[in-house]
N, C-alpha and C positions, 0 to 999 in steps of 0.2 A: 778727304783732302790729301792724306798721305799717299794715296794711290797715284797722284800726278807728279811725284818727285822726279821721274825721268825727264821731265820738261825743264829741269834745272831751276825750279822755283825755290826761293829762299824764304823761310818763315821769319818774319821780323817781329810779330806780336800775336798774342792770342793762341799760342801753341796748345794751351790746355783745352781748347774748344775745337781741335781739328777733327773730332769724330762727328761733327755736325753733318747732317745729310744735305748734299747739294742737289737741288731739284733741276737747275738749269744754269746756263751761263748767259750773262747780260753784259754787253759792251756799251758804255755810255760815257760821254764827256760833259754831261750836264752838271751844273752845280747841285741840282736836286733831281736825281733820276727816280726817286721813290714813287711818283705818280704812275710810273710805267712798270713797276715791280709788283710781284705777288707775295714775296717772302720766300726764303729758301734758296735764293740765287747766289752765285758767285759773280760779283760785279768786277768787271775789268775796266781800267781807265789808264790814260797816260797823264792825267792831272793837268790838262791844258789850262783849265779855268780855275784850278785850285790854288789858293793863296795860303800863306802860313796862318793868317787869321781865320780862314774858312775851314781849316782842317777839323777842328772840334765840332762845329755845327754839321759838317758833312758826315762825319762818323756817327754823330748822334742820330741824324735822320736815317741812316742806313740801319742802325741797330733797332730803332723804333719800328722800322718796316719789317724786321725779321730777316735781314740779309744774312746768309751763312758766312760769307767771307769777302774779302776785298783783295783783288790782284792789281798791283801798281807797276806799270811798265816804265823802266828807266832808259835813258839814252835818247829820248825824244823831247818832251817838254821839260823834264827834270833829269839831271845826271844821276841823282840819288833820290831815294824816297825822302821826302821832307821829314825832319825829325819831329815836327809838330804832329804830323799824321801818325807816325809810329807811336808817339806818346798817347795820343787820343785813342788809337786802336787798342793799345795795351790797357789803358784805364777802363775801356768799355768791354774788354774781353772779346773783341772782334778779331778773328784771324786775319792777318795782313801778310801777304806774300809779295816778294819782289820778283817781277817778271823781267828777265834779261832781254836786251834788245834783239837777240837772235831767236827768241821764242815768239812766234806770231800768236796773236789772240785766237786765230782760227784753229791752231794746233791744240790749244787748251780746250776750246769748245768741242773739238772732235774727241779728245780724250775723255772729257766728262760724258759726252753722249755715249761713247762705247761702254764706259763704266755703268751708266744708268741702264743701258740695254742688258749688260751682263747681270746686273742686280735684278732686273725684272725677270730675266730668264731663270735666275736662281730661285726667285720667289715662286714663279710658276712651277718650277720643278719640285720645290718643297711642297707646294699645294697639291700637286699630282701625287707625290709620294704619300702625303698625309691621307689623301682620299683613298689611296690603295690600301693603307693600313686600316682605315675605318671600314672599308668594304670587306676586308678579310675578317674583321671583328664581327661584322653583321652576319657572316656565314657560319660563325661558331654556334654551338648548341645554345649558348646563353643569349644569342641574338641581340636584342636591344640593350640589355644590360652590358654586354661586351662593348657595344658602341659607346655607351656613356663612359665606361672605364677608359677606353681608348681616347675619347674626346678630351677628357680631363688631362690626360698626359700630353696630348698634342698642343693644348693651349697653355700648359703649365699652370693650371688652375683647378677649379672644381666644376662639377656638372651634376644636374638633377634631372630625373625623368619623373614627371608628375602625371597623375590621372586627370580626368576631366574636372574633378572636384578640387584639384590642387593638392591632393595627398601624395606623399612621396612613394613612388614605385621602386626607384633605385637611385642610389647616390654614390658618387665617386669623389673622394678627397674633399668632402663638403663640410667637415667638422661636425656641426649639429644640423643635420638635414632638415628636421622639422622646424627649427627656428628660421632657417633660410627660406623654407617654403612659406611660412607665415609672413615673413617680410616681403614676399613677392605678391601677396594677395591684391594690392592695388593694381599692379601690372596685369595680373590674370583677369581681374574684373574688366579692365580696358580691352583686353584681347577677346573677351566673350561678348562685348557689346557690338551692336550692328555697326557696320562700316569700320571695324577695327583695323589697325595697321597690321602688316605682315609680321612685324616683330617690334620689340621695344628694347631700347638700350638705355641703361641708367648708369651714370658715373658719379661716384663719390670719392673722396680722398682715399686712395688705397684699395678701391673696390670698383671694378668695371663689370657690369652685368648685361647680358643679352638674354631676352626671353622670347621664345617663338612658339606658336601653336602647332600642334600636330593634328591637323584637321579638326574634328570635333571630339576627338577621343583622348586628348591630353595635351601636355605642354612639355617643353624642356627648357632648362635654363643653364647658362654657363657664366662663370665669373673668373676674373683674374685681377691681380694687383696692378697690372700694367694695361694701358689702353690697347684695344684690339687693333692690330694692323690690318691692311687689306688682305693679307694672306690668312690672318686669323679669322676674318669675316668669311673668307672662302671656305675654310675648314668647318666653321660652325654651320654654314648653309649646307655643305655637303652632308654633315651629320644629320641635319634636319630632314633632308630628303631620304636618307637611309632609315631614319626612325619612323617617318611617315609611311614609307613602303613596308617596313616591318609590321606596323600596326595593321595596315590594310591586308597584308598577306595573312597575318595571324587571325584577323576577323574572318576572312574567307575560309581559312582552314577550320576554324571553330564552327562556322556555319555548316560546312560539309560534314564535319564530325557529328554535329547535332542531327543532321538529316539521316545519317547512318544509324545513330542511336534510336531515333524515332522509328525507323524500320525494324530494328531489333525488338522494340516493345510491341509493335504490331504483330510480329511473328510469335512472340511469346503468348500474347493474348489469344492467338488462333491455335495454340498448341504445338507450334513448330519450334520446339525447344532446341533441338539439335542444330537446325539451320541458324537460329538466332545466336547460339553459342559460337558457331563457326564465323559468322560475320563479326561478332564482337571481338573475337580473337584476332581477326585481321587488322583491327585498329588498336590492338594492345590491351583489350579489355578481357574480362573473364566473368562468367555467370557465377554467382555465389551458390554454395551448396544448400540443399534443402535441410530443414525447414528454413524459410526466409521470412523477413518482415518487409512490408512495402511502406515506403515513406512518400507522402505527397507534400512537396515543398512549394510554398508560395514565395517565389524569389525572382528578381529580374536577372540574376546571375546564375546560370545553371551550374549545378555541382559538377566537379571534375568527372565523376563517374555516373552522372545522371542521365536519365532517358526523358526526352521532351514528351509532354502529353498535354495537348491543348495549351493553356497558359501556365501549366505547372511543370515542375521537374520531379520525375519519379526516380527514387533510389531504391535499389534492391540490396538488402543486407542480410547476411547470415543471422539467424535468430540470436546466437550467442554474441554477435558483434553489433546488435541493433542499437544498444544504448550509446555506443561510441559514435555510430553513424548519425543518430539523432542529435547528439551534441555538436557534431561538425555542421550539420545542416541548419541547426537553430541559430548559428552565427550569421546566416545569410537571410533568414526570414522565418515565417511561421511554418510549423511542421505538423502533419497528421500521420500517425503510425497505425498500421494494421496489427492484428494478431498474427501469430505464426501460421504460415500457409505453405503449400507446395506449389510447384509450377502449374499443376493441373487446376488449382484454385486461385490462380493469379488474379483473375477478374474479380473474385470475391475480395481478395486482399486489397486490390486497388480501390474498390468501392468502400471498404472499411476505412482506408487511409483518407479518402476524400471526405467521408462523413466526419471523421475526426478533425480534419482540417477546417471544416465548416463551423466547428465550435468556436467559442470566443477565446479559448486559451492559446497562447503563443506556441505551446507544445502540447498536443493532445494525443492520447493513446486510445485506440478503439476499445480494447478490453476494459479499461478503466471507465470509459463513458458508458459502456454497456452495463457495468455494475452500478451505475448511478441511476438507472431506469431508462425507460423508453424516451422520455422527454429530452434527455441529454443528447439523444441522437438526432433530434429534429432541429432544423434551422429556427432560431428564436423568432425572427420576423415572420416566417411562414406560419409557425405555430400560433403566434398572436393573431395573425390575419384569419386563420382557420377558426380560432375561438370566437373572434368578434362576429364573423359571418354566421356561424352555427347558432350562437346564443342570442343573436340580435332580436329575434321575436320575443324572447323572454324579457330582455331588458326594456323593450319598447311597450310591453303589455302594461298599460296603466301606470308606468313608471314604478312598478312594484318590484322590489328586490327579493320578496319572500319566495317567488317561484324558483329563482336560481339557488337560494340557500336550501330550499326544500329538496330540490333535485340533488344537490350536493350531499345532503344528509341521507337521502334515499339510496343513492349509489354507494356511499361509504358504508352503509349498513347492509349492502348486498341485497337490497330489495325487501328487507324485513320491516313490515309496517310498524310493529310495536316499538322496535328499537329505534327506528328513525324518528317516529313521532315523539318518543321520550327525549331524544337528543334535541329536537326542536322546541319541546315544551308545548305541543299542540295535541289535539285528539287525533287518533288515527284516521277517522273519517275526514277530518280537515286535510290531512296529508293525502288521502286518496283523491279528494277533489282537486287538490293542487296538481298532483301527478297526471290526472286526467287532462287538465288544462295544458300542462307541459306537453303531453303527447299530441294534443290537438294543434297547439301552436307550432310545434316543431315538425309535425307530420311523421313521427317516428314511434315505433312500438317499443316501449320501455322493457318489455319482456325479452326483446331480442338482444343476445349477448353482444353482437357487433355494434348495435346502436348504443348500448351502455358503455362500451369501450370508447367509442368516439366521443360521447358526451363527457366521460371522465377526463379524457385528454383535453377537451376544450375547456372544462372547468379548471384544470390544473395549469393550463397555459394562459388563461385569461387574466 
């Protein structure tokens, strides 16, 4: 309102509200122009149909409609602004200005139009400048984190970068980020649902929040104590585009890096250690010194220095640093570790790590499993199936369990008839007969050490 003072307008009432934004200028001589208004207008009138008694209802209707101000032209229908109108405007807090006869309404309309155009240009300029600062932030080494920091400053509020599960990846000026993230769970659930909106805005007294998805890989949220203006929405949308692009570029870069690391592992397994080291050095990696321990990690998120291998991540660690590497890898999933090997025995180390990973333990070390016996190295389900298949003829023979127990005692006593018969409490000729039936049912020679070994494994796993 103060910007149109060169038009010689005199403020008669409502000076405390002169900072209200004018959206447009409306000229009307109707007793009730409000049906033709949207709110935010500066209404200009000569008061042709305005009486002293109608001043208060007239002002009340304008205020209820959200009119920004009232301009009253003198020298036509009224020589002076009616005091009843001045009093009603003052009581309602409605800015009332006197328009001199020499100032045409069209001049006021043009002045307001120019001011609105200048304001819009300024907003666009601010938006472009903010986008430029956000773009420069995105090019920094911190990437998306820098964008979040810049965004919080641009909106004079807080900002969060969240992963797909809603956990905080980075926060700027957010106070207690974890609490804010938990408070956003209903909005995140809506954005994950089919047919979800492109963004969600939530307003509460003193807190205005916008949440947007970043593809399927995460979300970001911003908040301010003041409602977001159009330029604020523009800045938030620009930040969303940069964050989405950053995620996609990061994903592509990680995929390319993983392909290179997979090639490094293939070279190592074929004995091309020097070539593998050169390729790894090109992407900032380094082969550990021998002896080394091979880790097979069952995780959806490859370790930073991991080498993809099928559905696993393989980590090579110096033997003296293996426990630290196991601890870091265990935070992402199950881990199997080999014994110390050299690069020439890398395939053996990888096999040991995979066998250790196949055990039921979250963290398993092959040397420890080997010390627990051969069965600890076998897959439990496969061992049980082997046992059931091999011993099935004995279990099915007349539903008698004495053949299996007799075989167990015979093998435990290393084929000594007297010792085994004494353990079972039977005559040794009875034991001989039973072992003959076992040999016939299984089709195996019990004097063969290989057959004895398989039968002992089957009995232990059954």
